Rosetta silent file (secondary structure, phi, psi, omega in degrees, C-alpha in Angstrom):
SEQUENCE: MAQHLKGQCLCGAVTVSARAEDAPRLRVCHCDMCQRHCSGGFFSIETEQAGLRIDGPVGVYESSDWAERGFCSLCGSTLYYRTPADGVRNLSAGLFDNAGNGDLTTEFYSDMCPQGYALAGQHSRLSATETIALFAPK
SCORE:     score description
SCORE:     0.000 S_00000001
   1 L     0.000  133.517 -177.011  130.854   94.217   89.877 S_00000001
   2 L   -73.282  153.879  179.462  127.640   95.363   91.525 S_00000001
   3 E  -112.128  135.244  177.519  127.505   98.120   94.115 S_00000001
   4 E   -88.136  128.308 -179.198  125.409   97.852   97.279 S_00000001
   5 E  -115.906  137.017  173.734  123.284  100.939   97.933 S_00000001
   6 E  -125.908  136.255 -178.990  121.587  101.924  101.170 S_00000001
   7 E  -147.272  179.436 -179.931  119.233  104.851  101.430 S_00000001
   8 E  -158.196  163.575  175.040  116.387  106.361  103.378 S_00000001
   9 L   -77.059  179.759 -177.900  113.531  108.827  103.212 S_00000001
  10 L   -58.607  -43.740 -177.438  113.727  112.316  104.728 S_00000001
  11 L   -88.081  -10.989  178.674  112.611  111.241  108.221 S_00000001
  12 L    86.530   -0.456 -179.042  114.478  107.904  108.157 S_00000001
  13 L   -71.520  -28.998  177.106  111.385  105.770  108.796 S_00000001
  14 L  -107.837  127.900  175.991  111.721  104.061  105.396 S_00000001
  15 E  -116.195  151.152 -177.287  115.009  102.416  104.518 S_00000001
  16 E  -131.438  138.224  175.869  116.029  101.028  101.156 S_00000001
  17 E  -132.178  128.791 -177.421  118.645   98.456  100.240 S_00000001
  18 E  -153.037  168.816  175.100  119.473   97.665   96.622 S_00000001
  19 E  -120.344  144.494  178.526  122.238   96.657   94.239 S_00000001
  20 E  -139.121  168.360  177.249  123.291   98.553   91.132 S_00000001
  21 L   -61.407  168.454  178.130  125.964   98.331   88.478 S_00000001
  22 L   -49.504  -47.322  177.664  129.465   99.659   89.197 S_00000001
  23 L  -112.205   90.167 -177.822  128.443  103.020   87.748 S_00000001
  24 L   -54.744  142.688 -179.042  124.756  103.333   88.632 S_00000001
  25 E   -97.105  125.546  175.118  122.647  104.930   85.907 S_00000001
  26 E   -97.702  143.569  177.750  120.512  107.928   86.801 S_00000001
  27 E  -133.639  156.031  176.581  117.468  108.837   84.750 S_00000001
  28 E  -135.709  138.558  177.768  115.035  111.744   84.901 S_00000001
  29 E  -114.695  130.916 -179.021  111.456  111.939   83.691 S_00000001
  30 L  -107.831   19.091 -178.860  109.874  115.282   82.802 S_00000001
  31 L   -66.080  164.528 -178.752  106.308  114.053   82.144 S_00000001
  32 H   -53.934  -47.010 -176.505  103.360  115.986   83.592 S_00000001
  33 H   -65.174  -42.576  179.470  102.750  113.498   86.404 S_00000001
  34 H   -64.323  -39.480  178.881  106.399  113.384   87.522 S_00000001
  35 H   -63.101  -41.760  179.645  106.579  117.179   87.531 S_00000001
  36 H   -69.966  -38.698 -177.640  103.476  117.424   89.701 S_00000001
  37 H   -70.018  -39.033 -172.598  104.564  114.602   91.988 S_00000001
  38 H  -110.502   -1.267 -175.661  108.135  115.830   92.522 S_00000001
  39 L    60.323   35.994 -179.468  107.842  119.558   91.782 S_00000001
  40 L   161.374 -163.293  176.358  110.336  118.972   88.985 S_00000001
  41 L   -70.606  153.437  175.219  111.666  115.957   87.141 S_00000001
  42 E   -93.870  111.793  177.603  111.635  112.563   88.833 S_00000001
  43 E   -89.892  125.461  178.756  115.231  111.396   89.184 S_00000001
  44 E  -124.908  160.360  177.975  115.549  107.637   89.515 S_00000001
  45 E  -119.607  131.921 -178.272  118.453  105.260   89.873 S_00000001
  46 L   -77.885  121.176  179.731  118.480  101.979   88.022 S_00000001
  47 L  -127.895  163.155  175.412  118.844   99.091   90.468 S_00000001
  48 L   -72.007  138.882 -179.494  118.541   95.336   90.298 S_00000001
  49 L   -77.802  -33.940  177.557  115.035   94.177   91.191 S_00000001
  50 L   -67.977  129.005  178.249  116.262   90.957   92.795 S_00000001
  51 L    84.614   -2.251  177.407  117.169   91.623   96.406 S_00000001
  52 L   -64.324  132.109 -178.467  115.568   95.076   96.481 S_00000001
  53 E  -133.396  128.796  176.907  114.334   95.750   99.999 S_00000001
  54 E  -127.009  119.515 -178.585  112.120   98.573  101.231 S_00000001
  55 E  -120.950  139.640  176.969  111.246   98.643  104.931 S_00000001
  56 L   125.297 -172.450 -175.006  109.004  101.055  106.796 S_00000001
  57 L   -79.916   88.605 -177.918  105.666  102.837  106.416 S_00000001
  58 E   -95.046  128.121  171.675  105.162  102.892  102.639 S_00000001
  59 E  -102.703  155.219 -179.093  102.064  104.466  101.116 S_00000001
  60 E  -130.924  134.728  175.563  101.053  103.852   97.510 S_00000001
  61 E  -119.982  121.010  177.096   99.201  106.115   95.099 S_00000001
  62 E   -80.510  101.444 -174.024   97.875  104.610   91.854 S_00000001
  63 E   -83.982  -14.896  177.092   98.676  107.492   89.506 S_00000001
  64 E  -162.024 -179.297  178.187   97.366  105.797   86.352 S_00000001
  65 L   -68.130  -18.640 -174.433   96.056  102.492   85.030 S_00000001
  66 L  -123.858    8.863 -179.608   99.635  101.336   84.470 S_00000001
  67 E  -152.834  155.010  174.210  101.713  102.933   87.237 S_00000001
  68 E  -139.100  159.018 -178.210  101.849  103.658   90.945 S_00000001
  69 E  -124.662  130.746  179.320  104.046  105.830   93.121 S_00000001
  70 E   -98.126  146.412 -179.128  105.387  104.893   96.528 S_00000001
  71 E  -149.310  158.006  174.397  106.009  107.390   99.295 S_00000001
  72 E   -72.597  125.476 -177.809  106.838  107.472  103.001 S_00000001
  73 L   -75.845   -4.816  175.812  103.498  107.709  104.795 S_00000001
  74 L   -96.365  -54.116 -175.255  105.139  109.772  107.573 S_00000001
  75 L  -103.693  -12.654  177.458  107.206  112.455  105.802 S_00000001
  76 L    87.017    1.349 -179.435  105.881  112.108  102.233 S_00000001
  77 L   -56.475  138.741  175.229  109.257  111.475  100.579 S_00000001
  78 E   -70.272  129.090 -179.029  109.030  109.989   97.106 S_00000001
  79 E  -105.845  -45.687 -176.607  110.308  106.410   97.196 S_00000001
  80 E  -163.840  166.285  170.055  109.618  104.899   93.786 S_00000001
  81 E  -117.767  127.812 -174.986  107.674  104.712   90.566 S_00000001
  82 E  -128.048  138.970  172.807  106.354  101.179   89.912 S_00000001
  83 E  -104.453  106.684 -176.789  104.768   99.495   86.924 S_00000001
  84 L   -58.799  -28.099 -178.458  102.492   96.762   88.327 S_00000001
  85 L   -57.929  -39.002  179.202  102.444   94.844   85.020 S_00000001
  86 L  -116.431   -5.315  177.604  106.075   93.793   85.513 S_00000001
  87 L    77.053    6.100 -176.982  106.579   94.784   89.165 S_00000001
  88 E   -73.618  130.168  175.464  109.603   96.976   88.393 S_00000001
  89 E  -108.368  126.299  175.284  110.298   99.716   90.924 S_00000001
  90 E  -100.789  106.388 -173.311  112.330  102.708   89.812 S_00000001
  91 E   -74.673  143.092  176.041  113.799  104.070   93.042 S_00000001
  92 E   -64.265  126.532 -179.104  114.066  107.776   93.738 S_00000001
  93 H   -62.889  -28.112 -178.174  117.706  108.788   93.342 S_00000001
  94 H   -68.331   -9.582  176.966  117.327  111.205   96.268 S_00000001
  95 H   -71.685  -20.923 -172.153  117.091  108.313   98.718 S_00000001
  96 L  -111.404  138.292  176.420  120.814  107.684   98.299 S_00000001
  97 H   -54.115  136.622  179.497  123.743  109.891   99.308 S_00000001
  98 H    48.532   34.757 -179.729  125.190  111.652   96.265 S_00000001
  99 H    48.294   40.775  175.947  122.514  109.830   94.198 S_00000001
 100 H    67.092   16.933 -177.685  124.446  106.597   94.601 S_00000001
 101 H    61.274   27.684 -178.930  127.458  108.108   92.808 S_00000001
 102 L   -86.636  167.508  177.019  125.629  107.548   89.539 S_00000001
 103 E  -112.964  140.213  177.324  125.870  109.360   86.237 S_00000001
 104 E   -67.384  124.639 -178.819  122.895  110.822   84.377 S_00000001
 105 E  -115.136  -27.433 -172.287  122.279  108.652   81.325 S_00000001
 106 E  -148.710  137.972  168.352  118.747  109.428   80.132 S_00000001
 107 E  -113.122  125.907  174.623  116.091  112.117   80.123 S_00000001
 108 E   -98.407  147.140 -178.112  112.554  110.945   79.328 S_00000001
 109 L    55.200   42.328 -176.253  109.996  113.428   77.942 S_00000001
 110 H   -60.369  -28.140  179.163  112.872  115.855   77.367 S_00000001
 111 H   -75.068   -4.988  177.263  110.644  118.060   75.214 S_00000001
 112 H  -106.318    4.093  178.325  108.455  118.627   78.294 S_00000001
 113 L   -63.502  128.265  179.204  111.332  119.840   80.504 S_00000001
 114 L   -55.795  143.458 -176.440  110.409  123.263   81.917 S_00000001
 115 L   -67.295  -14.736 -178.054  112.295  126.065   80.214 S_00000001
 116 L   -75.360  -10.113  175.389  113.576  127.317   83.591 S_00000001
 117 L  -148.696  156.300  177.281  116.143  124.558   83.873 S_00000001
 118 L  -144.906  146.843 -179.021  118.200  122.288   81.684 S_00000001
 119 L   -99.023  128.757 -176.601  120.447  119.374   82.554 S_00000001
 120 L   -82.319  166.995  173.199  124.025  119.562   81.308 S_00000001
 121 L   103.301  168.589  179.126  126.182  116.795   79.955 S_00000001
 122 L   -93.952  110.306  176.985  126.169  114.210   77.249 S_00000001
 123 L  -157.048  168.252  179.958  123.290  111.793   77.721 S_00000001
 124 E   -70.396  135.651  176.960  120.268  110.477   75.871 S_00000001
 125 E  -125.935  105.245 -177.915  117.331  112.889   75.574 S_00000001
 126 L   -98.884  132.840  176.566  114.125  111.179   74.490 S_00000001
 127 L   -72.279  174.135  176.718  111.077  113.184   73.428 S_00000001
 128 H   -58.472  -45.472 -179.678  107.566  112.274   74.560 S_00000001
 129 H   -61.294  -44.013  179.569  107.003  110.385   71.302 S_00000001
 130 H   -67.362  -38.709  179.386  110.287  108.482   71.673 S_00000001
 131 H   -64.642  -47.689  178.847  109.604  107.695   75.342 S_00000001
 132 H   -61.427  -41.675  178.365  106.130  106.337   74.609 S_00000001
 133 H   -62.462  -34.633  179.949  107.492  104.267   71.720 S_00000001
 134 H   -69.600  -43.262 -174.632  110.144  102.813   74.038 S_00000001
 135 H   -96.283  -18.694 -179.748  107.759  101.781   76.812 S_00000001
 136 L  -135.141   61.042 -178.799  104.554  101.165   74.878 S_00000001
 137 L   -63.432  147.475 -178.443  105.532   99.852   71.439 S_00000001
 138 L   -85.164    0.000    0.000  102.639   99.178   69.068 S_00000001
C-alpha cells in the first residue's frame, strides 16, 4: 500500500506532495556534481511520478546535457534532480520529515564518497562504473 508524503523547502514557499511505497527507498549519490550542489551526497527518496505535485517558486539549473536540478528560488533548498529525457524527478529526501520514514537502499558513485564520512548499514553500493552502466548502458 502506498504512503502519501508531504514536504516543503526550508522557508516553506515550495510544497511537495507525492506517493511512495510502504517503505520508501532512500538513495544517495556521491558524484562530483551532487557533492558540489549539496555540500555532500544528494539524498533522494523514490516516489511515484504520477500524482507528484510541486507548488511554489521553483528555479531550475541545467547541470548537464542530460540532467537538471530544481531548487526553491527564495531559500535555495534543493528540491529535485530531473532527467528531461524521461521526465523523472528524484525528490530531495530532506523535504520530508524523517526522510519520509524511508530506509537507505542504494549508494551511487560509492567509490567517490569523501573519506570523511561513510554510511552504515546493509545496502547496495555501486561504483562510478556500475552507476554509469546502470543508467547509460551501451
